[in-house]
N, C-alpha and C positions, 0 to 999 in steps of 0.2 A: 809181741805187743798186739793188743786187740785192734781190729780194723775199725777205726772211727776217724772222722775228719774234723778239722777246725770249723767248717761250716755247720756240722751237726752240733758242736759245742756252742757256737754262737746262737744257733736256733733255739737250743734248749734254754740258754740263759735268757733269751728274750721272752720265751713262753713263761719261764719262771717269774720274770719281772712283771709281765702283763697279766699273769694268771688267766690267760685266754689264748687259744690257738688263733682265733680270728684277729684279735688285736695284734698279736705277734706278727701275723702275716702282713697286716697293714704297715707295721713299722719296718718290716724287712722287704716290703715291696715284692712279695711273692704270693702265691695262692695258698689257701688253707690246706689243700691236699699235699702241697709241697712241704709245708711245715710238719704235718702229721707224719709224712714219710721219713723226714729227717729224724724225728723223735723216735719213731718205730725202729729205724736202723740203729740208732744209738742204744736203745734198750736191748735189741737183739745182740749187739756187740758185747754187752756186759751181762746179759742174761737175767736182768732184773727190771721190773717196772719203775720208771722214774716219775711219772705223773699219773694222776687219777682224777676223775670227775668229782667236783664238789658243788652240788647244785648245778647252776648254769656256768660255773667257772671251772678252772683247773687248779688242783692242788698238787703239791709235791709229796711223794711217798717218803718214808724215812730214808731210803736209799737215795732218793732224789735230792733231799736236803743236804746230805753229806756230799753228794756229787756236785751240787751247786757251789758249795764252799770251796772245794778243790779246783773246780773249773774256773772260778773267778781268779784264784791265786795263779793258776797255770796261764791264763790269758794275760795277766799282768806281767809275768815273767817273760812271756813271748814278746810283749811290747818292748820290754827292756832289751831283749835280744835284738829286735829290729833296730832300736836306737844305737846299740853297740855296733852293729854291722854298717849302719848309715855313716858312722864316723870314717869308715874306709872309703866312702864314696864322696864325702864332702857335700857341698851345696849344688852339685851338678843335677842331682835329683833327690827326691825324698818325699815323705808323706807326713802330714800333720792331721791328727784327729783333734779337731777343734770343736768345743761345745760352748754355746753362748745362751744366756737367758734371752727370753723372747723380745724384751725391749731393745736389746743390742742389735736386732736385725735391721734397725733403721740406719746404722752406720757401718756395720761389719762388711757388707758387700763392697762399699767404697774402699775400705782399708785393704780388703783382700785384692782388689784390682790394683791398687798402688803397690802392694807388696809383690804381686805377681810380675809387675814390670821390673822390679829390682832383682827378683830371684825367680827366674824362669825354670820350669821343669819340676817344680814342687807341687805335689797334689795335695789339696786341702779337702778333707772330708768334714763337712759342717753339720752339726746337730744343733737344733734350736728347740728349747723347751722351757718350762717354768723353773724357778730356782730350785725347788725341791727335787725335781727329777735330774737337773744338771748336777746337783750335789751328789746324787747317787752315782752318776757316771764318774765323777771325780773320785769318790771314795773307792769305787771298784777298779780304779786305774784304767778305765775305758776311754778316757780322754787325755791327750797329752797336755793340752792347755784349755783353760776355761776362762771366759770373760763374764764377769758378773758385777753387780753394783755394790756388793758388801762382802768383805772377806769372811770365809767360813770360821765360825767360832769353835767348832768341835772336831776339826780335822787338822792334822799336822801338815799345814800347807805353807807355801811361800806365795804371798799375794802382794803385788806391786801396783800402786795406782799409776794410771797413764793418761787419764782425762777426767775432767769434771763431769758431774751428773746433776744438773740443777733440776729439782722437782718442785712443781707448783700446783696451785688450785686453778682449774680451768672451768669455763662455763660457756654457754651460748652467748653470742654478742649482745642479745637483748635481755639478758638476765639482770635483775634489779641490782645485784651486788657489783656488776661490772662498772656501773656509773659512780660508785663510791670509792673513796681513797683511804689508804692506811687503816684498814679495818682491823679490829682486834680478832685474834684467832677464835675467841669464844662465839663469834657470830655464826661460825660454820655449824655449830650444834643445832641451829634452827633450820638447816637445809638438808635435803636428801642427796645421797651420793650414789653414783654408778662406780663399782669397784672391780678390781681384778679378783681372780679366784684364789681360794686358799692354796698356799704353796708358792704364790708369786712373791718375788722380792719387793715389788712396788706395793703390794697389799700389806706386807709386813711392815715396811717403812711407814706407810700411812697410819696403820694401827698404833705403832710406837709414837708417832707424832701427836695423834689425838690423845693418847694416854698421858703424854708428857704435859699437855695443856689442860688436862682434866676436862676434856670436851667430849660429849657423847657423839658417836658416829652413827648416823642414820643411813642404813643401806637400803636403797630401793631395788637394786638388782646387781648381781655379780656376773661378770662375763670373762671368758678366758682369752680375750683378744683386745689389744689396744685399739685396733682399727674399729671394732664393734663399739667399744666404749666411746671413741671419738664421734661416731655417728649418733650414739645415744645422747651425748652432750649437745651436739648441734641440733638435735630434735627437741631439746628442752626437757629430757627425762630427769636430769639432775646435774649436779656438779661432779667433778672427778679430780683425782690427784694423779698426775702423770709426769714423767720425765719430759722436760722441754725439748729433749732431743727427738722425741716422737711426734711433736706437734708443730714443728717449724713451718711446714707448708700451710697448715690451717691458720696459724697465727699471722703469717705473712698475707694470706688471702682474706683475712677477716672473718673466716667461718667459725673460729673459736677465739675466745678472749681470755686473758689472764685476770684473775681476781686479785686485787691489791690487798694482800693480807700482811700485817706487820710481821717482819722477820722472814718473809718469804721472798723469793724461792728458797727452799732448803737445799743447801749445797752438799752433794755427796760426791763420790768418785766412782770411776770405772776401774776395775782391777783385772790384771792378767794373773791367773792363779794356776798352780800345779802342786802336786804332792811334794813335800820336802825331800823325800827320798827318791823322787822321780829322776831317772836319767834321761834328760832331754836329748833328742837327736839334733844334729846340726841344723836341720830345717826348723825344728821347733824353737831352738835357741835363737835363730835368726828372726823368726816372727815375733818372739817375745821382745827382743831388742828393738825391732822395728816399732812395735806398739809403744814401748817406753820412750823411745827417742822422737818419734814422729806422730804417733797416734793422736795425742791431744791437739797438737797444732793443726793437723789435717781436719779433725772433726770441727774445731772452732772456725776454721776458714770455710769449711763446706756448709756449715749450718748458720 
């Protein structure tokens, strides 16, 4: 068998995803030379180039494309092997690869602390990103469980709701709409919005909502962070559409206000999701059951 390591495979897969050595290094928390060395050793082990420069980015060679397909499948099988072996250990120890959309970062730490008190010795590896990238992790079987605000439509997944996700229109406290009550949705077409980036689940939900009401959406700026959007709203840059789970402190302190729109807030759900064929380890099963049985109640009492 050729001499290569799992670390080299993981490094190659990250370079392939990012199409950049520097971006892959940032995601892996290592230096660029370390990434380049891992790729070079992998290429030497197989005797073929796997990547090549494409302008300022990195592209995959034909061999690299084929290698990536089989590497993804192999890593998925290895995760299934880990889950199988974990059954012989039970809940004394274990590892969960958990991926959550960025809006979930406002409550996931609290839930992980509560779960940790119930099941000690379980190591949770947490990844936070927008919906599009999280779906990629799920499709490639790189996450045991995913927490997101809408079940995937194009993947064979098991998605179970465990908590509500109210979404609403928010504004600076001195905005003219804040003083008015039970407004028709159409009034929002007259105002500018600060929105999440393309690929965000919140952005997609917002665009669907405006389309359903035949109301134009005027975007003044898009931002990849709920925190930055909240600051922009407070500064008077525009309105926004956010999960109420993300603005509980600002609403309580009066720094942000809800806009009273007829039929709002829009009520969604938070889902714990995994591939249907995924063999969950005892640790992952325990966390999924914890979310379903206790997650919603804990989030409601906490917020």
